[in-house]
N, CA, C and O atoms as CSV, one atom per row, in Angstrom:
chain,resi,resn,atom,element,x,y,z
A,1,UNK,N,N,-90.823,2.854,112.902
A,1,UNK,CA,C,-90.802,4.065,112.086
A,1,UNK,C,C,-90.255,5.237,112.881
A,1,UNK,O,O,-89.489,6.044,112.355
A,2,UNK,N,N,-90.644,5.335,114.141
A,2,UNK,CA,C,-90.181,6.436,114.978
A,2,UNK,C,C,-88.665,6.381,115.172
A,2,UNK,O,O,-88.008,7.422,115.176
A,3,UNK,N,N,-88.109,5.190,115.332
A,3,UNK,CA,C,-86.665,5.073,115.524
A,3,UNK,C,C,-85.910,5.502,114.268
A,3,UNK,O,O,-84.817,6.059,114.370
A,4,UNK,N,N,-86.464,5.255,113.108
A,4,UNK,CA,C,-85.846,5.703,111.864
A,4,UNK,C,C,-85.839,7.222,111.791
A,4,UNK,O,O,-84.850,7.823,111.372
A,5,UNK,N,N,-86.921,7.833,112.189
A,5,UNK,CA,C,-86.998,9.297,112.195
A,5,UNK,C,C,-85.977,9.883,113.171
A,5,UNK,O,O,-85.310,10.869,112.858
A,6,UNK,N,N,-85.858,9.284,114.335
A,6,UNK,CA,C,-84.894,9.755,115.321
A,6,UNK,C,C,-83.463,9.589,114.812
A,6,UNK,O,O,-82.618,10.460,115.019
A,7,UNK,N,N,-83.203,8.478,114.152
A,7,UNK,CA,C,-81.876,8.243,113.591
A,7,UNK,C,C,-81.536,9.286,112.532
A,7,UNK,O,O,-80.436,9.838,112.535
A,8,UNK,N,N,-82.467,9.556,111.633
A,8,UNK,CA,C,-82.233,10.555,110.592
A,8,UNK,C,C,-82.067,11.952,111.189
A,8,UNK,O,O,-81.236,12.732,110.726
A,9,UNK,N,N,-82.838,12.258,112.192
A,9,UNK,CA,C,-82.713,13.548,112.868
A,9,UNK,C,C,-81.332,13.679,113.514
A,9,UNK,O,O,-80.712,14.741,113.455
A,10,UNK,N,N,-80.862,12.608,114.122
A,10,UNK,CA,C,-79.533,12.612,114.739
A,10,UNK,C,C,-78.446,12.855,113.686
A,10,UNK,O,O,-77.522,13.633,113.922
A,11,UNK,N,N,-78.548,12.207,112.549
A,11,UNK,CA,C,-77.568,12.380,111.470
A,11,UNK,C,C,-77.583,13.818,110.971
A,11,UNK,O,O,-76.525,14.419,110.785
A,12,UNK,N,N,-78.757,14.370,110.755
A,12,UNK,CA,C,-78.860,15.743,110.255
A,12,UNK,C,C,-78.322,16.747,111.265
A,12,UNK,O,O,-77.609,17.677,110.887
A,13,UNK,N,N,-78.645,16.580,112.523
A,13,UNK,CA,C,-78.158,17.503,113.547
A,13,UNK,C,C,-76.657,17.378,113.727
A,13,UNK,O,O,-75.982,18.369,114.004
A,14,UNK,N,N,-76.134,16.187,113.576
A,14,UNK,CA,C,-74.686,15.982,113.696
A,14,UNK,C,C,-73.953,16.778,112.626
A,14,UNK,O,O,-72.902,17.361,112.892
A,15,UNK,N,N,-74.505,16.804,111.419
A,15,UNK,CA,C,-73.899,17.556,110.330
A,15,UNK,C,C,-73.909,19.044,110.658
A,15,UNK,O,O,-72.932,19.741,110.383
A,16,UNK,N,N,-74.978,19.530,111.229
A,16,UNK,CA,C,-75.065,20.943,111.591
A,16,UNK,C,C,-74.047,21.298,112.663
A,16,UNK,O,O,-73.461,22.380,112.626
A,17,UNK,N,N,-73.830,20.404,113.613
A,17,UNK,CA,C,-72.839,20.655,114.656
A,17,UNK,C,C,-71.457,20.766,114.031
A,17,UNK,O,O,-70.684,21.656,114.386
A,18,UNK,N,N,-71.144,19.878,113.113
A,18,UNK,CA,C,-69.839,19.907,112.441
A,18,UNK,C,C,-69.684,21.199,111.650
A,18,UNK,O,O,-68.618,21.815,111.675
A,19,UNK,N,N,-70.734,21.615,110.949
A,19,UNK,CA,C,-70.679,22.856,110.177
A,19,UNK,C,C,-70.460,24.057,111.087
A,19,UNK,O,O,-69.670,24.943,110.760
A,20,UNK,N,N,-71.142,24.098,112.211
A,20,UNK,CA,C,-70.982,25.220,113.137
A,20,UNK,C,C,-69.593,25.213,113.766
A,20,UNK,O,O,-69.037,26.276,114.039
A,21,UNK,N,N,-69.029,24.041,113.997
A,21,UNK,CA,C,-67.678,23.955,114.540
A,21,UNK,C,C,-66.678,24.561,113.558
A,21,UNK,O,O,-65.742,25.246,113.971
A,22,UNK,N,N,-66.866,24.318,112.288
A,22,UNK,CA,C,-65.993,24.905,111.261
A,22,UNK,C,C,-66.150,26.422,111.241
A,22,UNK,O,O,-65.163,27.144,111.100
A,23,UNK,N,N,-67.363,26.903,111.377
A,23,UNK,CA,C,-67.604,28.352,111.401
A,23,UNK,C,C,-66.888,28.981,112.595
A,23,UNK,O,O,-66.202,29.992,112.444
A,24,UNK,N,N,-67.044,28.394,113.771
A,24,UNK,CA,C,-66.385,28.938,114.957
A,24,UNK,C,C,-64.863,28.867,114.827
A,24,UNK,O,O,-64.173,29.814,115.205
A,25,UNK,N,N,-64.334,27.775,114.306
A,25,UNK,CA,C,-62.887,27.659,114.130
A,25,UNK,C,C,-62.381,28.752,113.195
A,25,UNK,O,O,-61.328,29.339,113.443
A,26,UNK,N,N,-63.110,29.026,112.137
A,26,UNK,CA,C,-62.733,30.086,111.205
A,26,UNK,C,C,-62.731,31.443,111.894
A,26,UNK,O,O,-61.808,32.235,111.704
A,27,UNK,N,N,-63.749,31.713,112.686
A,27,UNK,CA,C,-63.819,32.984,113.407
A,27,UNK,C,C,-62.675,33.121,114.418
A,27,UNK,O,O,-62.150,34.217,114.612
A,28,UNK,N,N,-62.296,32.034,115.049
A,28,UNK,CA,C,-61.181,32.074,115.996
A,28,UNK,C,C,-59.871,32.353,115.269
A,28,UNK,O,O,-59.074,33.179,115.715
A,29,UNK,N,N,-59.648,31.674,114.162
A,29,UNK,CA,C,-58.416,31.882,113.394
A,29,UNK,C,C,-58.327,33.321,112.909
A,29,UNK,O,O,-57.239,33.896,112.882
A,30,UNK,N,N,-59.450,33.908,112.530
A,30,UNK,CA,C,-59.462,35.294,112.052
A,30,UNK,C,C,-59.413,36.311,113.190
A,30,UNK,O,O,-59.292,37.511,112.941
A,31,UNK,N,N,-59.506,35.843,114.437
A,31,UNK,CA,C,-59.425,36.737,115.578
A,31,UNK,C,C,-60.739,37.397,115.951
A,31,UNK,O,O,-60.749,38.338,116.745
A,32,UNK,N,N,-61.834,36.930,115.404
A,32,UNK,CA,C,-63.147,37.523,115.697
A,32,UNK,C,C,-63.792,36.938,116.956
A,32,UNK,O,O,-64.622,37.591,117.588
A,33,UNK,N,N,-63.415,35.715,117.320
A,33,UNK,CA,C,-63.942,35.034,118.508
A,33,UNK,C,C,-62.779,34.392,119.251
A,33,UNK,O,O,-61.692,34.219,118.701
A,34,UNK,N,N,-63.027,34.042,120.506
A,34,UNK,CA,C,-62.050,33.280,121.280
A,34,UNK,C,C,-62.640,31.902,121.576
A,34,UNK,O,O,-63.844,31.685,121.433
A,35,UNK,N,N,-61.787,30.988,121.985
A,35,UNK,CA,C,-62.255,29.640,122.303
A,35,UNK,C,C,-63.241,29.668,123.471
A,35,UNK,O,O,-64.136,28.826,123.544
A,36,UNK,N,N,-63.087,30.608,124.361
A,36,UNK,CA,C,-64.001,30.726,125.501
A,36,UNK,C,C,-65.407,31.150,125.065
A,36,UNK,O,O,-66.375,30.910,125.786
A,37,UNK,N,N,-65.524,31.769,123.906
A,37,UNK,CA,C,-66.828,32.201,123.408
A,37,UNK,C,C,-67.573,31.102,122.650
A,37,UNK,O,O,-68.724,31.291,122.257
A,38,UNK,N,N,-66.933,29.974,122.446
A,38,UNK,CA,C,-67.557,28.856,121.740
A,38,UNK,C,C,-68.461,28.101,122.719
A,38,UNK,O,O,-68.041,27.819,123.841
A,39,UNK,N,N,-69.686,27.769,122.320
A,39,UNK,CA,C,-70.564,26.986,123.192
A,39,UNK,C,C,-69.907,25.654,123.574
A,39,UNK,O,O,-69.207,25.040,122.768
A,40,UNK,N,N,-70.142,25.226,124.803
A,40,UNK,CA,C,-69.520,24.004,125.327
A,40,UNK,C,C,-69.789,22.792,124.439
A,40,UNK,O,O,-68.932,21.918,124.310
A,41,UNK,N,N,-70.947,22.732,123.838
A,41,UNK,CA,C,-71.310,21.613,122.967
A,41,UNK,C,C,-70.359,21.493,121.780
A,41,UNK,O,O,-70.110,20.387,121.299
A,42,UNK,N,N,-69.833,22.604,121.311
A,42,UNK,CA,C,-68.990,22.626,120.115
A,42,UNK,C,C,-67.504,22.725,120.410
A,42,UNK,O,O,-66.687,22.533,119.509
A,43,UNK,N,N,-67.138,23.016,121.636
A,43,UNK,CA,C,-65.751,23.346,121.950
A,43,UNK,C,C,-64.758,22.244,121.571
A,43,UNK,O,O,-63.703,22.541,121.012
A,44,UNK,N,N,-65.068,20.998,121.860
A,44,UNK,CA,C,-64.155,19.902,121.531
A,44,UNK,C,C,-63.949,19.799,120.029
A,44,UNK,O,O,-62.823,19.634,119.560
A,45,UNK,N,N,-65.028,19.897,119.280
A,45,UNK,CA,C,-64.939,19.832,117.817
A,45,UNK,C,C,-64.086,20.975,117.278
A,45,UNK,O,O,-63.260,20.770,116.389
A,46,UNK,N,N,-64.285,22.171,117.812
A,46,UNK,CA,C,-63.542,23.347,117.365
A,46,UNK,C,C,-62.056,23.179,117.682
A,46,UNK,O,O,-61.203,23.490,116.851
A,47,UNK,N,N,-61.748,22.690,118.879
A,47,UNK,CA,C,-60.355,22.454,119.258
A,47,UNK,C,C,-59.692,21.462,118.308
A,47,UNK,O,O,-58.540,21.651,117.919
A,48,UNK,N,N,-60.412,20.408,117.934
A,48,UNK,CA,C,-59.865,19.409,117.005
A,48,UNK,C,C,-59.602,20.016,115.633
A,48,UNK,O,O,-58.586,19.716,115.006
A,49,UNK,N,N,-60.494,20.854,115.170
A,49,UNK,CA,C,-60.317,21.503,113.864
A,49,UNK,C,C,-59.108,22.428,113.888
A,49,UNK,O,O,-58.295,22.422,112.964
A,50,UNK,N,N,-58.995,23.225,114.951
A,50,UNK,CA,C,-57.870,24.160,115.058
A,50,UNK,C,C,-56.552,23.387,115.159
A,50,UNK,O,O,-55.547,23.792,114.575
A,51,UNK,N,N,-56.559,22.281,115.895
A,51,UNK,CA,C,-55.365,21.450,116.006
A,51,UNK,C,C,-54.989,20.854,114.645
A,51,UNK,O,O,-53.812,20.811,114.288
A,52,UNK,N,N,-55.978,20.403,113.896
A,52,UNK,CA,C,-55.718,19.832,112.566
A,52,UNK,C,C,-55.140,20.886,111.614
A,52,UNK,O,O,-54.357,20.567,110.720
A,53,UNK,N,N,-55.533,22.131,111.820
A,53,UNK,CA,C,-55.013,23.224,110.983
A,53,UNK,C,C,-53.626,23.693,111.443
A,53,UNK,O,O,-52.989,24.519,110.789
A,54,UNK,N,N,-53.171,23.150,112.578
A,54,UNK,CA,C,-51.879,23.505,113.158
A,54,UNK,C,C,-51.763,24.992,113.454
A,54,UNK,O,O,-50.736,25.620,113.195
A,55,UNK,N,N,-52.859,25.548,114.013
A,55,UNK,CA,C,-52.900,26.963,114.369
A,55,UNK,C,C,-52.558,27.078,115.852
A,55,UNK,O,O,-53.107,26.353,116.682
A,56,UNK,N,N,-51.654,27.989,116.176
A,56,UNK,CA,C,-51.293,28.249,117.574
A,56,UNK,C,C,-52.154,29.396,118.080
A,56,UNK,O,O,-52.228,30.452,117.452
A,57,UNK,N,N,-52.803,29.182,119.218
A,57,UNK,CA,C,-53.654,30.231,119.802
A,57,UNK,C,C,-52.941,30.914,120.932
A,57,UNK,O,O,-53.494,31.824,121.549
């Protein structure tokens, strides 16, 4: 039972990380934040999103 709870927690937190990466990517595109201001945990995800959007920084 505990492993199921941990698995579900991992899935839910993963979704939050993806959502926050989109928020940071949006702020970078709008010029409100820089890539250096993104937490290290999210930086790779944010870079991938910006690359997919074909935005030059």
